[in-house]
N, C-alpha and C positions, 0 to 999 in steps of 0.2 A: 649724866650728860658726858659725852666724850670731850676730849681736849680739842681746842680749836686748831685747825691746821696751821702749822708754822710757815710763815712767808719765807720763800727761798729766793735767793738772788740768782739770776741767770748768769752764771760765771762766764760762760762763753762770750756772751754779748759784752759783759763788763770788761773782759780782757781785750777784746777787739777795740773797744772804745778807748781804753787806756793806751794801747799801742798807737792808735791814730793820733791821739792827743800829744803823746810824747814825741812821736816822729814829726808831727806838725810843728811843734815848737822848735825842734832841731832844724828842720828844713827852713822854717821862717827866719831863724837867726842867721843861718848861712846865707840866705837869699837877700835879706834886708839890711845886713850890716853895712854895706857900702852906701846905700841910700840914706841910712840913718846917720852915718858919719858926715856925709856931704851936706845934708839938709839941716840936721839938728846937732851936729858935732857930738853925736852919741851913737856908736854902732849898735847899742842894745835898745835904742828908742822904741822901735816897733815890737821887739821881743818883750820888753817890760809891759807895754800896754796889752799885748796879747796874753801874757801870763796872768795879768790881773783879771782880764775878762774870762780866762779859762778857770781861774779860781772861783769866780762868781758862778760860772756855768756848772762846775762840779758841785758846788753847794746847792744850786738849783736842782741838779739831777738827783742828788741825794734826797732832798726834801720831797720832790715829786714822786720818786720811786717808793717812798714810804706811805704815800697817799693812795686811797682807793680811787682808781680812774673813773668809777661811776660818779663819785662826788664831783670830780673835775668836769665831767661831761654835762652836769646839770647847768653849768655856767657857760656852755658853748655859745648860745645865742648872744649873751652879753659880751663875751670875748670877741666874737665876730663883729659886733657893732663897734667895739672899741677899735678894732683893726680898720674898719671902714672910716671911722673918724680920723684916725692917725694918717691913713693914706690920703684922705681929702686934705688934711692939714699940710701935707708935703707939697701939694700943688700950689698953695698960697704962701706958706711960710718956710718951705724947705730950703736947705742949703745946697748950692750947686758946686759940684766937684768934678773936674775933668769933663765938663759939658753935660753932666747928668744931675738932675735934682732928685736926690733920693734920701737925704738926711734931714732929721729934725734935731734941733739943739735944745737941751735943757740945762742952762747954765754952762758949766765947763764940759758937760757930757753931750755926746751926739749919738744917735742910733738910727738904724734903717727900719722903718715900720714894715717894709716888705718882708723882713725876716719874721716878724711877729705874725704877719698875715698868713704865712705858710702854716704855722701851728694852728692858728685860728680856723683855717679852712679844714684841716684834718679833723679837728674836734667838731666843727659844725656838720660836716658830711656824715660823721659817725652818729651824731645826734639826730639828724634828719632821717637817716636810714633806719635807725633803731625804732623810730616812731612810725615807720611805714614798712616794717619788715615783712608783712604779709602781702605786700603789693610790689615787691622789688622787680618783678618781671614785666611790669606794665610800662608802656611808653610814658605814661603820666609821671611815674616815679623818676624815670631817666630825665625827663624834661625838668622836673622839680629840682633834681640834683644840680643840673647844669645851670638853670636859672638862678639858683641860690648863690652860686659863686660868680656869676657874670658881673655884678657890681664891683667886687674886689678885683676881678680880672681887668676890667676897664680902667679902674683907678690906678692900679699898680702898673698895668701895661702901658699907660701913657708916658712913663719914663723908665720903665724897666721891663722890657719884653721878655727877657729870660725867666723872670719870676712869674710872669703871667702864664708862660708856657708850662712851668712847673705846676702851678695851681690847676690849670686845665688838665694836666696829666694826672694829678692826684684825684680829680673828679672822675675821670674815666676809669682809673684803677678801682675807685670805690664802687662804681656801677658794676665793673667786671667781677669783683669779689662777691658782691651780693646778688648777682644775676647768673643763673645757670645756663642762659642761652648765649649764643655767639653772634647770631645774625644781626641783632641791633647795633653791634659795634661797627658794621659797615657804614650805616648812615651817620653814626656818631663820628667816625673817622672822616667821612666826607664833609660833615659840618665843621669839624675842627680845621681841616685843610682850607675850607672856604673862609673861615674866620681869620686864620693867620694871613691868608692872601689879602683880605680886605685891610687887616691891621697893618701889613707892610706897606700897602699902597697909600695909606693916609698921610704918612710923613715921608718926605723926600729923602731924609738921611737914612731911613731903613732900606730904601731901594739902592742907595749909594753903597750900603754895606754889602749888598748882593754883588754889586759890580766889583768892589774891592776883593771879595772872596774869590771871584772868578779870575781876577788878574791883580794880585796885590802889588806887583812890581810897578804897575802903571799909576799908582796913587800914593801920595805922601802918607795917607792914613794907613797904608798897608805896611808901614815900616815895622810896627810891633809884631805883626804876623810873620814877616820875613825873618826878623831877628830871632823870634821864638823857634822857627824852623831851623835856623842855623844852630841854635843851642841844642836842639834835639839831635840833629845830624852829627854834630861834633862830639857828642857823648859816646857814640859807638856802642859796643857791647857792655863794657864794664865801667864806663864813665871816666872822668878826669880826677875823681876823688872828691869827697865831701869838702866844700869850701873853696874848691879850685875853679869854679865857673868864671869864664871871661865875659860872657854875655850879660851877666848881672851887673857888670860895672858900667851901667848907664846905657848899654846897647838895647836891652829889653826894657821899655818904659814900665814903671810900676811892677817890677818883676815879682814883688812879694804878694801881689794881688792875683789877678786872673791868670797870669802866665807862669805861676810858680811851678807848674808841672813841667814846663820846658827846662827850667833850671835843674829840677830833679833828674830829668833825662840826661842833661849835660854832665852833672856831677856823679850820678850813679849808673848811668848808661841804661841800656835796654833791660838788663837784669833788675836794676833797682826800680825802674818804672813798672815792670811786670809784677814785682813783689808788692808795690803800693796798690796796684789794681787788684791783686789777689786779696789783700786785706779788705779792700772795699767790697769785693765779691763775697767774701766770707761774712762781712757785716750784713749785707743785703740778704744772704742766705739765712742768717740767724734771725733776722726780722721776719722773714717768710715763715720760718719754723714757729716763731712766737705767734704769728697770725693764725697759722694752721691749728695750733694747740690752744688758742684762746678759749676761755670758758663761755663766751657768748659772742653774739654778732658784733656788738659795739667794740669789744676788745679786739676782735679780729680786724675790724675796719681801721681802728687807730693804728695798730701795728702795720697793716698793709699800707695805710696812707703815709706813715713815716718811711717805710721801705720804698714806696714810690718816689717820695721827695728825694731821698738820698740817691737812689738809682738814677733818676732823671738828671739831677744836678751833676753827678759825677760824669755821666755820659756826655752831657752838654759841654762841660768844662774841657774834658780831654778832646772832644771833637773840635772845639774851637781852637785849642792850642795846636792841634795837628792840622788845622785848616780844612777839616772835613765838612764843616758847616760855617756859615758866616759868623763873624764875631758878635756875640750877644752880651758880653760883659758879665760873666758869671764866675763865681769863685769855686774853688775845690774844697768841699766840706772838711772841716777840722784842720786844714793845712794852710789855705790862703789866709792872709792877714784880714782881720775883721772881727772886732769885739762882739758886735751884735750877733753876727752869724754864729760864732762859737757858743755864745750863751744860750741861744735858742736851740741850736743843734743838741747841746748837752741836755737841755730841758726835754727835748723830744726823746732822747735816750732814756731819761727818767720815766717818761710815759710808757715806753716799751718795757722797761724793767717792772713798772707797776702792773702792766698786763700779765707779764710772765709770773710775777709773784702771786697775783690773785689766782692764777691758774694752778699755782702750787708746784712749779717746776722743781723737781728734785734732781740730785746728781744722777740717779738712775735714768730719769727721763731724758736727761741731756745726753747720756751715752747711747741711748737707743736711737736718737735722731742724728 
């Protein structure tokens, strides 16, 4: 009997993740120091909480990367049911912060079930598709995929529209990867637009966001958007220098959260912003390579789902900060403040590393791609 193939780490993906994590911590400290000093008399308050969550996430990434993703996939339905339960609990027992009810508290700890829901949906869709892989071109399969995620979309979307959009996007990407035909995506796109239109019209505050987006200067709630645009514009080509932002000094509300990209633009300028976007683009490309070279369909769908999640979230965040779309309250992966987000993002990277390791990525295959 021959020796078992040695599991190889996808060095390219790992390096990109490390770069984003380190840069994220640096940007977070620079952006949050003022708020930490004013609110908690500790400029490193947000940084210390984030670095603790990052340490947990790195540990989780390591553990998951060493596991066979096929074993994890067996528990996808149970994971999805837990996500449904937690999302339901938020509606009744969730904590409200800045007008949004998104957090559950467990003693001194709080977390966002919507971040767990993203991972649960990626696993569930891979599990569903794997069991119907001979019928992925049928309308029945497409309907099954979309119907399977509608409960979590409805629950999460009731207080977090941006995450609901991400989950729907992951579902569409899953269908696209497993389906060789293009025509069905016309009606899927139409149905998606109709769903979003209905969803926006249900709550008046969502229609108000559209009005604010069109003319932010006419509304008090447009203050954050306007100040974020001031930050972007004042950064110029090369920026004011790391730590030298003025807009983070209380002008951009909660600058360490959704609007952190505007502070990056102010401190590092257009050059720094482009470099950050380039690292994200490389990460998305690497996940696409892993999906393409995955040993089986479920591995390809897991990597593609993670790629879709990261890509959609990055695009939405930057589009919101630049006022290209209405404000949806979405964070920039690995960089914005949020312990739950970074823990589950790093867990997803562990899943992607597990897919690549099972495929047996070697240094030679990395250089070829």
